[in-house]
C-alpha positions in Angstrom: 119.7 -11.8 -75.1 118.0 -10.0 -72.4 116.6 -6.6 -73.3 117.2 -3.4 -71.2 114.3 -1.5 -69.7 114.2 2.2 -69.4 111.7 4.5 -67.7 110.6 6.8 -70.5 110.1 10.1 -68.6 111.0 13.7 -68.8 113.5 15.3 -66.3 114.8 18.8 -65.9 118.2 20.1 -65.0 119.9 17.8 -62.6 121.7 20.4 -60.6 120.4 19.5 -57.1 119.8 22.3 -54.7 116.7 23.4 -53.0 113.1 22.5 -53.6 110.0 21.0 -52.0 110.6 17.4 -50.9 107.6 15.0 -50.5 106.3 11.5 -50.9 104.4 11.2 -54.2 101.7 8.6 -54.9 102.1 7.8 -58.5 98.5 6.8 -59.0 97.4 10.3 -58.0 99.2 11.9 -60.9 97.1 13.3 -63.7 97.5 11.8 -67.2 99.6 8.9 -65.9 100.6 6.7 -68.9 101.8 3.2 -68.9 103.8 1.8 -71.8 104.4 -1.9 -72.3 106.8 -3.9 -74.3 107.8 -7.5 -74.4 110.3 -8.9 -76.9 109.8 -12.6 -76.0 106.4 -12.6 -74.4 103.2 -10.7 -73.9 102.0 -8.0 -71.6 98.2 -7.9 -71.2 97.2 -4.7 -69.4 93.8 -5.2 -67.7 93.6 -1.8 -65.9 95.9 1.1 -65.4 94.7 2.6 -62.1 95.2 0.4 -60.1 97.7 -1.3 -62.4 96.7 -4.8 -63.2 98.5 -6.8 -65.9 99.5 -10.3 -66.9 103.1 -10.7 -67.9 103.9 -13.9 -69.8 107.5 -14.8 -70.6 108.7 -17.2 -73.3 112.2 -18.5 -74.2 113.6 -17.4 -70.8 113.7 -13.7 -71.7 112.0 -10.8 -70.0 108.7 -9.1 -70.3 108.1 -5.8 -68.6 106.0 -2.7 -68.0 107.3 0.7 -67.3 105.9 4.2 -66.5 105.9 6.5 -69.5 105.4 9.7 -67.5 106.7 10.7 -64.1 105.1 12.9 -61.4 108.6 14.3 -60.5 111.4 16.0 -62.4 114.2 13.8 -61.2 115.1 11.0 -58.8 118.1 12.9 -57.4 116.6 13.1 -53.9 114.7 9.8 -54.0 115.2 7.8 -50.8 113.0 4.8 -51.5 109.9 3.3 -53.0 106.9 1.8 -51.3 104.8 -0.7 -53.4 101.5 -2.2 -52.4 100.6 -5.2 -54.6 99.4 -8.7 -54.9 100.2 -11.4 -57.4 98.9 -14.6 -59.0 101.5 -17.0 -60.3 104.7 -16.0 -58.6 107.1 -13.1 -57.9 108.1 -10.2 -60.1 110.7 -7.4 -60.0 110.7 -3.6 -59.8 113.5 -1.7 -61.5 115.0 1.8 -61.7 117.2 2.5 -64.7 120.5 4.4 -64.6 122.6 5.9 -67.4 126.0 4.4 -67.8 129.0 5.1 -70.0 128.3 3.4 -73.3 129.9 0.0 -73.8 129.3 -3.0 -76.1 128.2 -6.5 -75.2 127.2 -9.2 -77.6 127.3 -6.6 -80.4 124.8 -4.3 -78.6 125.6 -0.9 -77.3 124.6 -0.6 -73.7 123.7 2.9 -72.4 121.4 2.1 -69.5 121.3 -0.6 -66.8 118.4 -1.4 -64.6 118.9 -1.9 -60.9 116.3 -4.3 -59.6 114.5 -5.5 -56.4 112.4 -8.7 -56.1 108.8 -8.4 -55.0 107.8 -11.8 -53.6 104.6 -13.6 -54.5 101.6 -12.5 -52.4 98.1 -13.6 -53.2 96.6 -11.7 -50.3 98.4 -8.4 -50.8 101.3 -6.8 -49.1 103.3 -3.5 -49.0 107.0 -3.6 -49.7 109.1 -0.8 -48.4 112.3 -0.5 -50.5 115.4 1.7 -49.8 117.8 2.5 -52.6 120.2 -0.2 -51.3 117.5 -2.8 -52.0 117.9 -2.2 -55.7 120.8 -4.4 -56.7 123.1 -4.4 -59.7 121.7 -6.8 -62.3 123.6 -9.9 -63.5 123.3 -8.7 -67.1 124.9 -7.1 -68.9 128.0 -9.0 -67.7 130.3 -6.2 -68.8 128.8 -3.7 -66.4 131.1 -3.2 -63.4 129.1 -0.4 -61.6 128.2 -0.1 -58.0 126.6 -3.0 -56.2 123.4 -1.2 -55.3 121.4 1.9 -56.3 122.4 3.9 -53.2 126.0 4.0 -54.5 125.1 5.3 -57.9 125.6 9.0 -58.8 122.2 10.5 -58.2 122.4 12.5 -61.5 122.7 9.2 -63.4 119.4 7.8 -62.1 116.5 8.1 -64.6 113.2 9.0 -63.0 110.6 6.2 -63.4 110.1 2.6 -62.3 109.5 -0.6 -64.2 107.8 -3.9 -63.4 109.0 -7.1 -65.1 109.6 -10.8 -64.8 112.8 -12.6 -65.7 111.9 -16.3 -65.6 109.8 -18.3 -68.0 106.1 -18.4 -67.0 103.1 -16.1 -66.4 102.5 -13.7 -63.5 99.5 -11.5 -62.9 100.3 -8.4 -60.9 98.0 -5.9 -59.3 99.7 -2.8 -58.0 97.5 -0.5 -56.0 100.1 2.0 -54.7 103.5 3.3 -55.7 104.9 5.9 -53.3 108.1 7.7 -54.3 109.9 8.7 -51.1 111.5 12.1 -50.6 111.4 13.3 -54.2 111.9 17.0 -55.2 108.7 18.3 -56.6 110.4 21.0 -58.5 113.9 22.2 -59.5 113.9 25.6 -57.8 114.5 27.1 -54.4 111.1 28.5 -53.7 108.5 27.1 -51.2 105.9 25.9 -53.7 105.5 22.5 -55.2 104.8 23.8 -58.7 106.7 22.7 -61.8 108.7 25.8 -62.6 109.9 24.7 -66.0 107.6 27.2 -67.6 108.9 30.0 -65.3 112.5 29.9 -66.6 113.6 33.0 -68.4 113.4 32.8 -72.2 116.0 34.5 -74.5 114.3 35.6 -77.7 117.3 36.7 -79.7 118.3 33.5 -81.6 115.3 31.6 -80.2 114.4 28.6 -82.4 110.9 30.1 -83.0 112.2 33.5 -83.9 112.1 34.8 -87.4 112.3 38.6 -87.4 110.5 40.3 -90.3 110.3 43.9 -91.4 107.0 45.8 -92.0 106.6 49.3 -93.3 104.2 51.9 -94.7 103.7 52.5 -98.4 105.1 56.1 -98.3 108.7 55.1 -99.0 109.9 54.1 -95.5 112.5 51.2 -95.4 114.2 48.9 -93.1 117.8 47.7 -94.0 119.8 44.9 -92.5 123.5 44.9 -91.7 124.4 44.4 -95.4 122.4 47.6 -96.1 119.9 45.8 -98.2 116.1 45.4 -97.5 115.5 43.5 -94.3 113.7 40.4 -95.5 113.9 38.2 -92.5 116.6 36.6 -90.3 117.3 34.7 -87.1 120.7 35.7 -85.7 122.4 36.1 -82.4 122.5 39.8 -83.0 119.6 41.7 -84.3 120.4 44.8 -86.4 118.1 47.1 -88.3 118.4 50.6 -89.9 115.2 52.5 -90.1 114.7 55.2 -92.8 111.3 56.8 -92.5 109.3 59.0 -94.9 107.4 62.0 -93.5 104.7 60.6 -91.1 106.0 57.2 -92.0 106.6 54.1 -89.9 108.5 50.8 -90.1 109.1 48.0 -87.6 110.8 44.7 -87.1 108.7 42.1 -85.5 108.7 38.4 -84.7 105.7 36.2 -83.7 106.9 33.8 -81.0 103.5 32.2 -80.3 101.8 30.0 -82.9 98.2 29.1 -83.2 99.2 25.5 -82.5 99.0 25.3 -78.8 100.7 21.9 -78.9 103.8 23.4 -80.5 106.4 23.4 -77.7 108.8 25.5 -79.8 106.6 28.5 -79.5 106.7 30.9 -76.6 103.8 31.7 -74.2 103.8 35.2 -72.7 101.3 34.2 -69.9 102.8 34.8 -66.5 105.3 37.3 -67.8 106.6 39.6 -65.1 109.1 41.8 -66.8 111.4 42.1 -69.9 115.1 42.8 -70.1 116.6 44.1 -73.3 120.3 44.8 -74.1 120.6 47.2 -77.0 122.2 50.3 -78.5 120.4 52.8 -80.7 121.2 56.0 -82.5 117.8 57.3 -81.6 114.8 56.5 -79.5 113.6 52.9 -79.7 110.2 51.4 -79.0 109.7 47.9 -77.7 106.2 46.7 -78.7 104.1 43.7 -77.4 101.9 42.5 -80.2 98.5 40.9 -79.4 96.1 38.8 -81.4 93.3 41.3 -80.7 92.6 43.2 -83.9 91.5 46.5 -82.4 94.8 48.3 -82.5 96.0 46.5 -79.3 99.7 47.0 -79.2 101.5 47.9 -76.0 104.7 50.0 -76.1 107.7 51.1 -74.1 110.0 53.9 -75.3 113.7 53.5 -74.7 116.4 56.2 -74.8 119.1 56.4 -77.4 122.4 54.9 -76.4 125.8 54.9 -78.2 126.9 51.9 -76.1 125.2 48.7 -75.3 123.0 49.0 -72.2 120.7 46.6 -70.4 117.3 47.8 -69.2 114.7 46.1 -67.1 111.1 46.9 -68.2 108.3 46.0 -65.8 104.9 45.3 -67.4 103.5 48.3 -65.7 105.6 50.4 -68.0 104.5 48.8 -71.2 101.3 50.6 -72.0 98.8 51.4 -74.8 99.7 54.5 -76.7 97.3 57.4 -76.1 96.6 57.8 -79.8 93.1 59.0 -80.8 90.6 56.3 -81.7 92.1 53.4 -79.7 89.9 51.5 -77.4 89.9 48.3 -75.5 92.1 46.9 -72.7 94.7 49.4 -71.5 96.7 47.1 -69.2 98.8 44.5 -71.0 98.9 42.3 -67.8 95.2 41.6 -68.3 95.7 40.3 -71.9 99.0 38.4 -71.7 97.3 35.3 -73.1 96.7 37.2 -76.4 100.3 38.4 -76.8 101.9 36.7 -79.8 105.2 38.4 -80.3 107.5 41.4 -79.9 108.2 44.3 -82.2 111.0 47.0 -82.3 110.4 50.3 -84.0 111.3 54.0 -83.8 108.9 57.0 -83.2 107.0 58.4 -86.2 109.1 60.6 -88.5 112.4 59.5 -87.0 115.0 57.1 -88.3 118.0 55.4 -86.9 120.0 52.3 -86.3 119.5 49.7 -83.6 121.5 46.6 -82.5 119.9 44.3 -80.0 122.0 41.6 -78.2 119.3 40.2 -75.9 115.6 40.2 -75.1 114.7 38.1 -72.1 111.2 37.3 -70.9 111.2 36.9 -67.1 108.5 35.0 -65.4 109.6 35.4 -61.8 109.6 38.5 -59.7 113.1 39.8 -59.0 113.5 41.1 -55.4 116.9 42.7 -55.9 118.4 44.8 -58.6 120.1 48.1 -59.3 117.8 51.0 -59.8 119.1 53.2 -62.6 117.3 56.3 -63.8 117.0 56.2 -67.6 115.1 59.5 -67.8 112.8 58.3 -70.6 110.1 60.6 -71.7 107.6 57.8 -72.4 105.7 60.0 -74.9 104.1 56.9 -76.3 102.9 55.5 -73.0 99.7 56.2 -71.3 101.0 57.5 -67.9 104.3 55.6 -68.1 106.9 55.6 -65.3 110.0 57.6 -66.1 112.2 55.7 -63.6 113.3 52.2 -64.9 115.2 49.5 -63.1 118.5 48.6 -64.7 120.2 45.2 -64.4 123.9 44.5 -64.9 125.2 43.4 -68.2 126.0 40.0 -66.8 122.5 38.9 -67.9 122.1 36.1 -65.4 118.7 35.1 -66.9 120.4 34.1 -70.1 123.0 32.0 -68.5 120.4 29.5 -67.0 118.3 29.1 -70.2 119.1 25.4 -70.7 116.3 23.8 -72.8 115.5 21.1 -75.3 112.6 22.2 -77.6 112.1 19.4 -80.1 113.2 17.5 -83.3 111.9 18.6 -86.7 113.1 17.6 -90.1 116.1 15.7 -88.6 117.3 18.7 -86.6 117.4 19.0 -82.8 116.5 22.5 -81.4 118.0 23.3 -78.1 119.6 26.1 -76.1 122.6 25.9 -73.7 123.7 28.3 -71.1 127.4 28.2 -72.0 129.3 27.5 -75.2 131.3 24.3 -75.3 131.3 20.6 -76.1 128.2 18.6 -75.4 127.2 15.0 -75.7 123.7 14.3 -77.1 121.9 11.0 -76.9 118.4 10.3 -78.2 116.4 7.3 -77.1 113.1 5.7 -78.1 110.4 5.1 -75.4 111.5 1.5 -75.3 115.0 2.5 -74.2 116.8 1.8 -77.5 119.3 4.4 -78.6 118.2 6.1 -81.8 121.1 8.5 -82.2 124.2 9.8 -80.4 126.5 12.6 -81.3 128.9 15.1 -79.8 128.9 18.8 -80.8 130.5 22.1 -80.0 127.5 24.3 -79.2 127.2 28.0 -79.1 125.7 29.8 -76.1 122.0 30.2 -76.6 119.9 28.7 -79.4 121.3 25.8 -81.5 119.7 23.9 -84.4 121.7 20.7 -84.6 121.5 18.2 -87.5 121.1 14.7 -86.3 121.8 13.0 -89.7 119.0 10.5 -89.2 115.4 10.5 -90.2 113.1 9.8 -87.2 109.5 8.7 -87.3 107.0 11.1 -85.8 106.3 10.3 -82.1 108.0 10.7 -78.8 111.7 10.4 -77.8 113.9 11.0 -74.8 116.8 13.4 -75.3 119.7 13.7 -72.9 122.2 16.6 -73.3 125.4 16.4 -71.2 127.8 19.2 -70.8 130.5 20.2 -68.3 128.9 20.0 -64.8 125.4 20.0 -66.2 122.9 17.6 -67.6 119.3 17.8 -69.0 116.9 15.0 -69.9 113.6 15.6 -71.5 110.8 13.8 -73.3 110.1 15.6 -76.6 108.0 15.3 -79.7 109.4 14.4 -83.1 107.7 16.3 -85.9 
């Protein structure tokens, strides 16, 4: 039985749209990884840049190589591939995988099919310029009745990455010195840069997988109660409620650390590059939003918000989040200079006061917003050092939250992800060799979800695809 090949790469939202289109030389990508596999043969990698490898096939099956990381986020705008190579021993093939509706053949569930083009033998070296129509539907699996060539395949089904393989018994040494991806989108946004803006997407903190809100208070008798009117111990809900009861000159706060000391932990939140914060809340008294830092010199940065009987959404520029002018405080006064040290957010009330708060949303925004409604909140900002009394409001539609579509990781058999709208989603998890590890369907809530997969995974790397109505996301994640 012939084995499928899949390019194990990460892709972002496949919505199309604007971006920066360019020709990308794969060998110029930093940290380029090659994975190899061969069920009925061997792959001897001699060098990775340029790629030189000997593929030896036994028993008339296939050996292959495939790219494990990709320099682009998707192949939706790909127009072709140019390959410069030479060979010893014969021809070989280049393939691009597409996702298909699952079906069975010979007792195996098929979820991807690789469209392929032949690269003829060339001992002296040649460059092959391939269009999408040059990638033909493979003869196997026989049950696949998809389009005849790659140009006719839905672009959102094309998985970014290319593979090199042989399909006839024998041995071929290939030396590939250039792989140019033609007309790819370097990012998924509409701006004019070529930066990967995945880290620039807004982040909703309420209900975030990394959020565990805890209460802290003085020893004078102050307390924090939850919605059940018992001591606030810790929770992660889609609605954050707290009732503060303060002793004379007392204090209490609810905080969550969103950034861990483990810089490799992709579930945690980095505040670097933060532009402004939006918060949707109601409060019986004044409320303070606090940015907590890892600098132990009293470095906390605050913004005071007015009481509101009804839910209101407020936009808070970083320039309005300032060090309080309490006696004895020293150090950096502008939070924009120490964003790398921010580890979380706190919510509290002014000293000596009490009150109840309910928070629906706290969104970190990493892009400047050119337009918005300017609402005067008439805040006194007594806690700020020269704060600005005029805040910018945004509408309750909370557009930032609606585009927060993310896959964060798998831990203890549970998949952490967030989706922009509630509804039915299909989730598929693949190994780096293309084999399906798990597949399920779930009715997900808007925002953060922690989905049981009902399968124990070994630690390592996997490819996760989440498919919803009119949206799709593919990402390479770590299994912990």
